[in-house]
C-alpha atoms as one frame of an Amber mdcrd trajectory, in Angstrom:
protein
-103.556  36.906 -36.882-105.678  39.867 -36.629-108.493  41.054 -34.797-111.013
  43.749 -34.992-113.161  45.213 -32.052-115.882  47.552 -32.177-118.188  45.230
 -29.860-116.879  42.314 -31.527-113.680  41.083 -32.851-112.263  39.968 -36.261
-109.406  37.378 -36.203-107.274  36.880 -39.234-104.517  34.319 -39.621-101.806
  34.588 -42.690-100.072  30.959 -42.387 -99.514  31.600 -38.770 -98.882  28.733
 -36.054 -99.216  30.937 -33.003-102.215  29.157 -32.036-102.119  26.411 -34.646
-105.654  26.811 -36.234-108.573  29.451 -36.537-111.837  28.628 -35.326-114.946
  29.321 -37.728-112.848  31.195 -40.006-113.537  32.685 -43.536-111.092  34.021
 -46.231-110.379  37.812 -46.073-110.787  39.842 -49.417-107.362  40.020 -50.994
-105.236  42.775 -49.454-108.007  44.017 -47.476-105.440  44.116 -44.295-102.696
  45.554 -45.982-100.672  46.050 -42.485-100.789  42.551 -41.807 -96.822  41.017
 -42.079 -95.963  37.409 -42.211 -92.814  36.463 -40.186 -90.682  33.448 -41.217
 -88.327  32.653 -38.120 -85.549  30.685 -37.832 -85.039  29.804 -33.941 -81.920
  29.650 -31.993 -82.099  25.914 -32.496 -82.207  26.244 -36.072 -85.971  25.312
 -36.576 -88.270  27.212 -38.452 -91.383  28.506 -37.443 -93.856  31.394 -38.376
 -95.584  34.222 -36.982 -97.870  37.307 -37.571 -97.142  40.845 -36.933 -98.432
  44.293 -38.267 -96.530  47.066 -40.002 -96.777  50.425 -37.976 -93.881  52.204
 -39.649 -92.358  51.544 -43.060 -89.354  50.359 -41.204 -90.948  48.726 -38.240
 -93.411  45.599 -37.674 -94.912  45.256 -33.976 -95.189  41.406 -32.898 -95.198
  39.515 -29.726 -91.964  38.468 -28.177 -92.399  34.902 -28.264 -91.937  35.353
 -32.181 -88.225  36.320 -31.717 -85.419  33.977 -33.351 -81.907  33.751 -34.744
 -83.177  35.504 -37.782 -86.610  36.901 -39.076 -87.867  37.660 -42.819 -91.000
  39.668 -43.357 -93.325  39.293 -46.101 -95.805  42.164 -46.717 -98.807  42.401
 -49.227 -99.220  38.956 -49.027-102.762  37.090 -49.287-101.803  33.342 -49.853
 -98.251  32.768 -48.801 -98.041  29.920 -50.814 -98.658  31.728 -54.177 -96.216
  34.741 -54.672 -97.850  37.874 -56.084 -96.244  40.961 -57.582 -97.786  42.673
 -54.337 -95.198  40.757 -52.198 -92.392  42.731 -50.311 -89.902  40.297 -48.525
 -87.959  42.318 -46.195 -84.799  41.208 -43.498 -85.152  42.129 -39.957 -81.836
  43.450 -38.736 -82.472  43.882 -35.268 -85.313  42.963 -32.997 -86.453  44.587
 -29.646 -88.216  42.226 -27.401 -89.586  44.114 -24.513 -86.906  44.191 -21.812
 -88.969  42.644 -19.068 -90.581  39.993 -21.351 -91.547  36.944 -19.440 -91.911
  33.832 -21.375 -94.587  32.797 -18.845 -96.876  35.190 -20.525 -96.098  38.905
 -19.281 -94.896  41.856 -21.550 -95.205  39.295 -24.824 -94.329  42.248 -27.261
 -91.763  43.106 -29.658 -90.691  45.400 -32.563 -88.726  44.481 -35.521 -86.562
  47.025 -37.274 -86.333  46.040 -41.078 -83.398  46.558 -43.136 -85.200  48.635
 -45.682 -88.248  50.870 -45.539 -91.408  49.128 -47.116 -92.976  50.887 -50.135
 -96.428  51.850 -49.415 -99.085  50.511 -51.894-102.532  49.462 -51.876-101.433
  46.148 -50.595 -99.104  47.144 -48.060 -99.671  50.000 -45.511 -99.268  50.796
 -41.733-101.517  50.658 -38.860-102.178  53.298 -36.105-101.400  52.619 -32.302
-103.201  53.582 -29.394-102.093  56.658 -26.933-100.631  55.391 -23.560-103.192
  54.775 -21.188-102.825  54.412 -17.437-102.604  50.873 -16.051-104.217  28.512
 -42.757-102.131  29.725 -45.889-104.744  32.377 -46.453-105.382  35.420 -44.640
-108.631  34.561 -42.880-110.823  36.192 -40.423-113.936  35.337 -38.085-116.016
  37.710 -35.798-115.366  37.042 -32.106-115.827  38.818 -28.726-113.930  40.199
 -25.738-114.498  38.116 -22.563-114.429  39.083 -18.816-111.191  38.987 -17.338
-112.449  36.256 -14.970-112.777  33.939 -17.926-108.808  33.902 -18.511-108.285
  33.569 -14.406-107.217  29.946 -14.998-104.040  31.074 -16.710-101.498  31.816
 -13.800 -99.795  34.682 -15.364-102.791  36.674 -16.577-102.668  40.367 -15.596
-105.877  42.276 -16.569-103.927  45.692 -16.636-101.629  44.421 -19.211-103.541
  42.224 -21.054-107.161  41.286 -22.567-108.966  38.253 -22.456-110.591  37.209
 -25.989-112.189  34.045 -27.297-109.050  33.399 -29.720-105.917  34.974 -30.744
-104.284  37.651 -32.762-103.564  41.119 -33.101-106.357  43.155 -32.057-107.897
  46.126 -33.719-110.699  48.539 -32.710-111.956  51.447 -34.523-108.810  50.902
 -36.946-106.599  51.220 -34.064-104.149  48.450 -32.884-105.022  47.646 -29.325
-103.489  44.126 -28.578-101.139  41.259 -29.797-101.809  37.526 -29.366 -99.806
  36.181 -26.552-100.865  32.558 -25.652-104.013  30.242 -25.252-104.936  26.838
 -25.022-103.073  24.264 -27.318-106.438  23.140 -28.261-106.938  26.797 -29.737
-110.119  26.744 -28.037-111.332  29.996 -26.330-110.277  32.124 -24.174-106.995
  33.754 -25.248-104.556  36.262 -23.870-103.694  39.313 -25.666-100.974  41.688
 -24.733-102.625  45.219 -24.287-100.520  47.731 -26.519-101.285  50.818 -24.725
 -99.133  50.490 -21.650 -96.076  49.890 -24.049 -96.638  52.962 -26.093 -93.917
  54.999 -24.437 -91.221  52.205 -24.932 -92.407  51.775 -28.360 -92.002  55.540
 -29.280 -88.780  55.509 -27.584 -87.221  52.440 -29.749 -88.920  54.137 -32.918
 -87.570  57.684 -32.021 -83.823  56.070 -31.451 -84.081  53.980 -34.508
């Protein structure tokens, strides 16, 4: 899933089941979001699930910590995950870095994935910049949405406005071409609002992991 925000948001989904469905979505122009990654996950129980993420370095994908599993395979350059194209790059994840203080209740839902090999940057595969640190369907689709006031997410017990954003659906959040958030959780019905992990408070941790790897 993916979002844009510049007054409004754009949500995209690439075969993801993080929130189950996408509301009022329209299919994206093929390969117009080259940083999007499709994650095939085998859970610790041996079950299969899928998530989305995005490429931030040729060998690293940023996603949510709730997308961790026994093994993860990343597909880059895909528009329709059921129709293989020459643009596809399938890469194995060799190490998962969930944020050390991740709480399954909903806080610190962010994770870095180290790829076994570096992705080849092409017209269909590219990286997405991150914000600086600040104080405290089977096809890729998108829909314009909006950010909501923090009080709209007050019914979620774990919601923390300093670490999270409140929006009217889920997905990686972009503003002016910079990644600002990652979908964390929402209602099982996929109705708004949903909660996103703010990326900026985790930038020092991200930089440390990238530097060491």
